[in-house]
C-alpha positions in Angstrom: -12.0 2.0 15.5 -8.7 2.5 17.2 -9.4 3.3 20.9 -7.0 4.2 23.6 -7.9 1.2 25.8 -7.6 -1.2 22.9 -4.2 0.4 22.2 -3.1 -0.3 25.7 -4.1 -3.8 25.6 -2.5 -4.2 22.2 0.8 -2.9 23.5 0.8 -5.3 26.4 -0.2 -8.3 24.4 2.6 -7.5 21.9 5.2 -7.4 24.6 4.1 -10.9 25.7 4.1 -12.2 22.3 7.5 -10.9 21.6 8.8 -12.4 24.8 7.5 -15.9 23.8 8.9 -15.9 20.3 11.7 -18.2 19.1 15.1 -17.1 17.8 14.9 -15.6 14.4 17.3 -16.7 11.6 20.0 -14.2 10.8 19.8 -12.3 7.6 22.3 -10.0 5.8 19.6 -7.9 4.1 20.3 -6.1 0.8 22.6 -3.5 -0.5 21.6 0.1 0.4 19.3 1.6 -2.2 16.9 4.3 -2.9 13.2 4.2 -3.8 10.7 6.7 -5.1 8.0 7.8 -2.9 4.7 6.2 -3.8 1.7 8.6 -4.4 0.0 7.8 -1.1 3.3 8.4 0.8 3.9 11.8 -1.1 0.4 12.9 -0.3 0.7 11.8 3.4 3.9 13.7 3.9 2.6 16.9 2.4 -0.5 16.6 4.6 1.6 15.9 7.7 4.0 18.9 7.1 1.5 21.5 5.7 -2.0 20.3 6.5 -4.9 18.8 4.6 -5.8 22.2 3.3 -3.0 22.1 0.8 -4.2 20.5 -2.5 -2.0 18.4 -4.7 -2.9 18.5 -8.4 -1.3 16.7 -11.3 -0.7 13.1 -11.9 2.0 10.6 -10.9 4.0 8.3 -13.2 2.5 4.8 -12.8 4.7 2.3 -10.8 5.2 -1.2 -12.0 3.7 -3.7 -9.5 6.6 -5.9 -8.4 6.4 -8.9 -6.2 2.7 -8.0 -5.8 3.2 -4.4 -4.5 3.6 -1.0 -5.9 5.8 -0.1 -2.9 8.3 -2.7 -4.0 8.0 -1.4 -7.6 9.0 2.0 -6.3 12.5 0.5 -5.5 13.1 0.0 -9.2 11.4 3.2 -10.4 13.1 6.1 -12.2 11.8 9.6 -12.8 11.1 10.2 -16.4 11.5 13.8 -17.9 7.7 13.9 -18.0 7.4 12.7 -14.5 9.9 15.3 -13.3 7.9 18.1 -15.0 4.8 16.8 -13.1 6.7 16.8 -9.8 8.0 20.3 -10.6 4.5 21.6 -11.3 3.1 20.0 -8.1 6.1 21.4 -6.1 5.4 25.0 -7.4 1.7 24.7 -6.6 2.3 23.4 -3.0 5.0 26.0 -2.3 2.7 28.8 -3.7 -0.2 27.6 -1.4 2.1 27.4 1.7 3.3 31.0 1.2 0.1 32.6 0.0 -1.7 35.1 2.3 -4.3 32.4 3.3 -1.7 30.1 4.8 1.6 31.9 5.4 0.8 33.2 8.9 0.4 29.8 10.5 2.5 27.6 8.2 5.7 29.7 8.1 6.0 30.4 11.7 7.9 33.8 11.3 7.5 37.0 9.5 10.0 39.0 7.5 11.0 42.5 8.6 9.9 43.7 5.1 7.8 41.6 2.8 9.4 43.3 -0.3 12.9 42.2 0.7 14.8 39.0 1.6 15.0 37.9 5.3 17.6 35.2 5.9 16.7 34.8 9.5 13.0 33.9 8.8 14.0 31.9 5.7 16.5 29.8 7.6 14.0 29.1 10.5 11.3 28.0 8.1 13.4 26.0 5.6 15.4 24.3 8.4 12.2 23.3 10.2 10.2 21.9 7.2 13.3 20.5 5.5 14.0 18.3 8.6 10.5 16.7 7.9 10.7 16.6 4.1 14.2 15.1 4.0 13.6 12.9 7.0 16.8 14.2 8.6 18.3 17.6 9.6 19.7 19.7 6.8 23.5 20.0 6.9 24.8 23.5 7.7 26.0 24.1 4.0 22.8 22.5 2.7 20.6 24.9 4.6 22.8 27.9 3.8 22.3 27.1 0.0 18.5 26.9 0.4 18.5 30.3 2.2 20.7 31.7 -0.5 18.3 30.5 -3.2 15.4 32.2 -1.3 17.4 35.4 -1.1 18.2 35.5 -4.8 14.6 34.6 -5.7 13.3 37.3 -3.5 15.4 39.9 -5.1 14.6 38.8 -8.6 10.8 38.3 -8.0 10.4 41.4 -5.7 9.2 39.8 -2.5 10.2 37.6 0.5 7.4 35.1 0.1 8.0 34.6 -3.6 11.6 33.9 -2.8 10.6 31.5 -0.1 8.3 29.7 -2.4 11.0 29.3 -5.0 13.4 27.7 -2.5 10.6 25.4 -1.0 9.7 24.4 -4.5 13.3 23.4 -5.1 13.3 21.2 -2.0 10.1 19.4 -3.1 11.8 18.2 -6.3 15.1 17.3 -4.5 16.0 13.6 -4.6 16.3 13.9 -0.8 12.5 14.4 -0.7 11.3 12.3 -3.6 13.5 9.3 -2.9 13.8 7.3 0.4 17.5 6.8 0.4 19.4 4.3 2.6 22.4 5.9 4.3 24.8 3.5 5.8 27.7 3.9 8.3 30.3 1.4 9.8 28.8 -0.9 12.4 30.7 -0.4 15.6 29.5 -3.7 17.0 30.6 -5.8 13.9 34.0 -5.0 12.4 33.8 -4.7 8.6 30.0 -4.6 8.6 27.7 -1.7 7.8 24.4 -0.6 9.3 21.7 1.9 8.4 22.1 5.3 10.1 19.6 6.3 12.7 17.5 8.5 10.3 17.3 5.7 7.7 16.2 3.4 10.4 13.5 5.9 11.5 12.2 6.2 7.9 12.1 2.5 7.4 10.1 2.1 10.6 7.7 5.0 10.0 6.9 4.2 6.4 6.3 0.6 7.4 3.9 1.3 10.2 2.4 4.6 9.4 2.9 4.9 5.6 4.5 8.3 6.0 7.7 10.1 7.1 9.0 10.1 10.7 7.3 12.4 13.2 9.0 14.7 15.6 9.5 12.2 18.4 10.9 9.5 16.1 13.3 12.1 14.6 14.4 13.1 18.0 15.0 9.4 19.0 17.2 9.1 15.9 19.2 12.2 16.7 19.8 10.8 20.2 21.0 7.4 18.9 18.0 5.6 20.6 17.2 3.6 17.5 20.6 1.8 17.6 19.7 0.5 21.1 17.4 -2.5 21.2 15.1 -1.2 24.0 15.0 2.3 22.3 13.9 0.7 19.0 11.2 -1.3 20.8 10.0 1.7 22.6 9.5 3.6 19.4 8.0 0.6 17.5 5.4 0.1 20.3 4.6 3.8 20.4 3.9 3.8 16.6 1.9 0.6 16.9 -0.3 2.0 19.7 -1.0 5.2 18.0 -4.2 5.9 16.1 -2.1 6.7 13.0 -1.2 3.0 12.7 -4.6 2.3 11.2 -3.8 4.6 8.3 -0.5 2.8 7.8 -2.1 -0.7 7.9 -4.8 0.5 5.4 -2.1 1.7 3.1 -0.6 -1.8 3.1 -3.8 -3.6 2.4 -4.7 -1.0 -0.2 -1.4 -1.9 -2.0 -1.8 -5.6 -1.5 -5.4 -5.5 -3.0 -4.3 -3.5 -6.0 -7.0 -0.9 -5.1 -5.3 1.8 -7.1 -7.1 0.3 -10.1 -10.6 0.9 -8.6 -10.5 4.6 -9.7 -10.2 3.4 -13.4 -13.2 0.9 -13.2 -15.5 1.4 -16.2 -18.9 -0.4 -16.4 -21.5 -0.3 -19.1 -24.2 2.0 -17.8 -26.9 0.2 -19.8 -26.0 -3.3 -18.4 -25.2 -2.1 -14.9 -27.3 1.1 -14.2 -26.7 0.8 -10.4 -22.9 1.1 -10.8 -21.3 4.5 -10.5 -18.1 6.3 -9.5 -19.5 6.6 -6.0 -20.0 2.8 -5.9 -16.4 2.2 -6.9 -15.1 4.6 -4.3 -17.2 3.2 -1.6 -16.4 -0.3 -2.5 -12.7 0.3 -1.7 -13.6 1.8 1.6 -16.0 -1.0 2.4 -13.4 -3.6 2.2 -10.7 -1.7 4.0 -13.1 -1.0 6.9 -14.0 -4.7 6.9 -10.3 -5.7 7.1 -9.5 -3.2 9.8 -12.4 -4.4 11.9 -11.1 -8.0 11.8 -7.3 -7.5 12.1 -7.1 -4.3 14.1 -10.3 -3.4 16.1 -10.9 -7.0 17.1 -7.2 -8.2 16.8 -8.7 -11.3 15.3 -7.5 -14.1 13.0 -6.4 -12.6 9.6 -8.1 -15.6 7.8 -11.5 -14.4 9.0 -11.4 -11.7 6.4 -12.4 -14.4 3.9 -15.4 -15.7 5.9 -16.8 -12.7 7.9 -20.3 -11.6 7.1 -20.0 -8.4 9.1 -19.1 -5.4 7.0 -20.3 -1.9 6.2 -22.6 -0.5 3.6 -23.1 3.1 2.3 -26.1 4.5 0.3 -24.3 3.8 -3.0 -23.4 0.2 -2.1 -26.9 -0.4 -0.8 -28.2 -0.2 -4.4 -25.7 -2.9 -5.5 -26.3 -5.2 -2.5 -30.0 -4.5 -2.4 -29.7 -3.4 1.3 -31.7 -0.5 2.7 -29.4 2.2 4.2 -31.4 4.1 6.8 -29.0 7.1 7.1 -30.3 10.1 5.3 -26.8 11.2 4.3 -26.0 7.8 2.7 -23.1 7.3 5.1 -21.6 4.1 6.5 -23.8 1.7 8.4 -22.6 -1.7 10.0 -24.2 -4.6 8.2 -24.1 -8.3 8.5 -25.0 -10.5 5.5 -27.7 -13.0 6.5 -26.9 -16.7 6.5 -29.0 -17.4 3.3 -26.9 -14.8 1.4 -23.9 -16.5 -0.3 -21.7 -13.4 0.1 -19.2 -13.8 2.9 -15.7 -12.4 3.0 -13.9 -9.8 1.1 -13.6 -11.8 -2.2 -17.4 -11.4 -2.5 -17.3 -7.7 -2.1 -17.9 -5.3 -5.0 -14.2 -4.2 -4.7 -13.1 -7.6 -5.8 -15.8 -8.9 -8.0 -16.4 -5.7 -10.0 -12.7 -4.7 -10.2 -11.7 -8.1 -11.7 -14.5 -8.2 -14.3 -15.0 -6.7 -17.7 -17.1 -3.5 -18.5 -20.1 -5.5 -19.5 -19.7 -9.0 -18.0 -18.1 -10.9 -15.3 -14.8 -12.8 -15.8 -14.0 -16.1 -14.0 -10.5 -15.9 -15.4 -9.7 -12.4 -14.2 -11.2 -13.3 -10.7 -9.4 -16.5 -10.4 -6.1 -14.9 -11.4 -6.6 -12.0 -9.0 -7.4 -14.4 -6.2 -4.3 -16.5 -6.8 -1.9 -13.6 -7.5 -3.1 -11.0 -4.9 -4.1 -13.2 -2.0 -2.1 -16.4 -2.5 1.0 -15.1 -4.0 0.8 -17.6 -6.9 2.0 -16.3 -10.3 -0.4 -17.0 -13.2 1.5 -16.8 -16.6 0.3 -14.2 -19.0 -1.7 -15.5 -22.0 0.3 -16.1 -25.2 0.3 -13.2 -27.6 -1.3 -15.3 -30.4 -4.4 -16.5 -28.5 -7.5 -16.5 -30.5 -10.4 -15.0 -28.5 -12.8 -14.9 -31.5 -14.7 -18.1 -30.4 -14.9 -16.9 -26.8 -16.2 -13.5 -27.8 -18.5 -14.7 -30.7 -21.9 -13.2 -30.1 -23.4 -15.9 -32.3 -22.0 -18.8 -30.3 -24.5 -21.2 -28.9 -22.5 -20.9 -25.5 -24.7 -18.7 -23.3 -22.8 -18.9 -19.9 -19.2 -18.2 -18.9 -18.8 -21.9 -18.1 -19.7 -22.9 -21.6 -17.6 -20.1 -23.2 -14.5 -21.0 -21.2 -14.8 -24.6 -22.2 -13.5 -23.4 -25.6 -10.1 -22.6 -24.0 -9.9 -26.0 -22.5 -9.5 -27.3 -26.1 -6.5 -24.9 -26.8 -3.2 -26.4 -25.5 -1.7 -23.0 -25.1 -4.5 -21.8 -22.9 -5.5 -24.9 -21.0 -2.7 -24.8 -18.4 -3.4 -21.4 -17.1 -7.2 -21.7 -17.2 -7.0 -24.8 -15.1 -5.4 -22.6 -12.4 -7.8 -19.7 -12.6 -11.2 -20.9 -13.8 -12.2 -23.5 -11.3 -12.3 -20.9 -8.4 -13.4 -18.0 -10.7 -16.5 -20.0 -11.9 -17.4 -20.4 -8.3 -18.2 -16.6 -8.3 -20.5 -16.6 -11.2 -23.5 -15.9 -9.0 -22.1 -12.4 -8.7 -22.2 -10.3 -11.9 -19.7 -7.9 -13.3 -20.9 -5.1 -11.0 -21.0 -7.1 -7.9 -24.7 -7.9 -7.9 -26.2 -11.3 -7.1 -27.8 -13.2 -9.9 -29.0 -16.8 -10.5 -29.0 -16.9 -14.3 -27.0 -15.6 -17.3 -28.7 -15.1 -20.7 -31.7 -16.8 -19.3 -29.8 -20.0 -18.4 -29.3 -21.1 -14.7 -25.8 -20.6 -13.6 -23.7 -23.6 -12.6 -21.5 -22.0 -9.9 -19.7 -25.1 -8.7 -16.0 -24.5 -8.2 -12.8 -25.7 -6.5 -9.7 -24.3 -5.0 -6.6 -26.5 -4.6 -8.6 -29.6 -4.2 -11.5 -28.1 -2.1 -14.7 -28.2 -3.9 -17.8 -26.0 -3.3 -21.3 -25.4 -4.7 -21.2 -21.7 -5.1 -19.5 -18.5 -4.1 -20.3 -19.1 -0.4 -17.7 -21.9 -0.4 -14.8 -19.8 -1.5 -14.4 -18.0 1.8 -13.9 -21.3 3.8 -11.6 -22.6 1.1 -9.5 -19.5 1.4 -9.6 -19.5 5.2 -8.1 -23.0 5.4 -5.6 -22.6 2.5 -2.2 -22.3 4.1 -1.0 -20.2 1.2 -3.3 -17.3 2.3 -1.5 -16.4 5.6 1.9 -17.2 4.1 1.2 -14.8 1.3 0.3 -12.1 3.8 3.6 -12.7 5.6 5.5 -12.5 2.3 3.8 -9.3 1.2 4.2 -7.6 4.6 7.9 -8.3 4.8 8.5 -7.0 1.3 6.3 -4.0 2.1 8.4 -3.3 5.2 11.7 -3.4 3.4 10.2 -1.7 0.4 12.2 -4.0 -2.0 12.2 -7.5 -3.3 13.0 -10.1 -0.6 16.5 -11.4 -0.9 17.5 -15.1 -1.1 19.2 -14.8 2.3 15.9 -13.6 3.8 13.8 -16.7 2.8 14.5 -18.6 6.1 13.5 -15.5 8.1 10.2 -15.2 6.1 9.5 -18.9 6.8 10.2 -18.2 10.5 7.7 -15.3 10.3 5.1 -17.7 8.8 5.6 -20.1 11.7 5.3 -17.3 14.3 2.2 -15.9 12.6 0.5 -19.2 12.9 1.6 -19.5 16.6 0.2 -16.1 17.2 -3.1 -17.3 15.9 -2.7 -15.2 12.7 -2.9 -11.8 14.5 -1.6 -9.0 12.3 -0.5 -6.7 15.1 1.8 -9.3 16.5 3.3 -9.7 13.0 3.8 -6.1 12.6 5.5 -5.9 16.0 7.8 -8.8 15.2 8.9 -7.3 12.0 9.2 -3.8 13.4 11.7 -4.7 16.1 13.6 -7.3 14.1 17.3 -7.1 13.1 16.1 -8.3 9.6 14.1 -5.1 8.9 17.2 -3.0 9.3 19.9 -5.4 8.0 22.1 -4.1 5.2 25.1 -5.4 3.5 28.0 -3.4 2.0 27.6 -2.6 -1.7 29.4 -5.0 -4.0 32.5 -3.3 -5.5 33.0 -3.8 -9.2 36.0 -5.9 -10.2 39.0 -3.9 -11.5 38.5 -5.4 -15.0 34.8 -4.3 -14.9 35.8 -0.8 -13.7 38.4 -0.4 -16.5 35.9 -1.5 -19.2 33.0 0.6 -18.0 32.5 3.9 -19.9 
């Protein structure tokens, strides 16, 4: 998708867009913090440093989605004892693979004089090189000496250089310097009494935002030479990252987080009710939507809102059985496809990834779908249901209500439920022509489906009207801006940043809702790197704190 010529045009257009923008409001950012690596970031770093051939087993502690993003939730996460044990097991496994006979010759880059004895020279060379990428900064002299000493002691105890090296590498992989992205600040020479992120923290913030992984060699070099504290140097690196093929992976990581696609792997469907649904369908559904979004916002550099109306997508062999679309490729791989005009499916909210994910195991759910649409794509919080809600009437198999619309009318009679269902159900009911597995249907329990719906005053006859209603809803692009800025800073947006986010919303509209322009504007902004000094506790607080 991401071609060199398109990248060149993108870079040139971004420069023009940046030159035409208005003056951004000043922000003071947030206090320096630390956030846990997300699972995708952890996996990306290991692949970058050691290659895709290194497997990562085990599970990660789940993060709490905060402000709509797991990446923001990572800023509030702590490692539990069980979670640390998992990290330790993964670290030992990775280190053992890196130093085993199959990988050591090309991953370590040096050889000991005697494999049965320590070799400080080779250990220092390897640990210093990989530590720079794992910690996103050079190791201090004493820090590196400690790691080399660990390798030496372990080599003596375990009887071999590579065992000792694996032990030291494993320790690095459970270090807070690796597992947490830590903001390091220093006095700002251009603003007396103020602080700024140091160059390596700036490099990490830029790289995790645009690429979803740690800084590469060139970005670390720019940080070492102080280029990131220079406006033009920062712009040069941001434009390099934006023009690189790797940017697509970074943008996919953002949309994967925004769409809550980590839940797709846990989808369970009743195989009797939905025999066409499978684990392959779930996996391909995620990929279909991400490919569709990338085509609109990156390959075509188009209007972001078109992801809600586009009929152009991609299908695989597994998805073909759900969409009833023939896939000619014998390997069942990806094929470009455009839903015909008579098909009500258009836009990503009609994809299997949305309709099946936000449904129950054996039936659709207008409420789940309506809530997901509002919370994930419009940034509107829907209150959780009260703990004492009586679902017996809704789930009663002997109820005369045979369609979701009829069953949901029960909740309209319960004051504790009516408020939320008025928010979720009108748009969710408009999706009822799509069943719980993402397949089209016209009837439920033998009764013709009434799929009329509405979204914020826009009424439509069926699911085909949801896309245009989303496209024209000003909350949709505003939500993207809000999520993208929070993703870039990897923390909740501060009150002092609200004016800047509103500025980004206006600029996004002026740039015809083009996502690369928005990425560029954030990447080179002062706001992304703004940091304020930590608040010192009062003397009384300090005296009374144990």
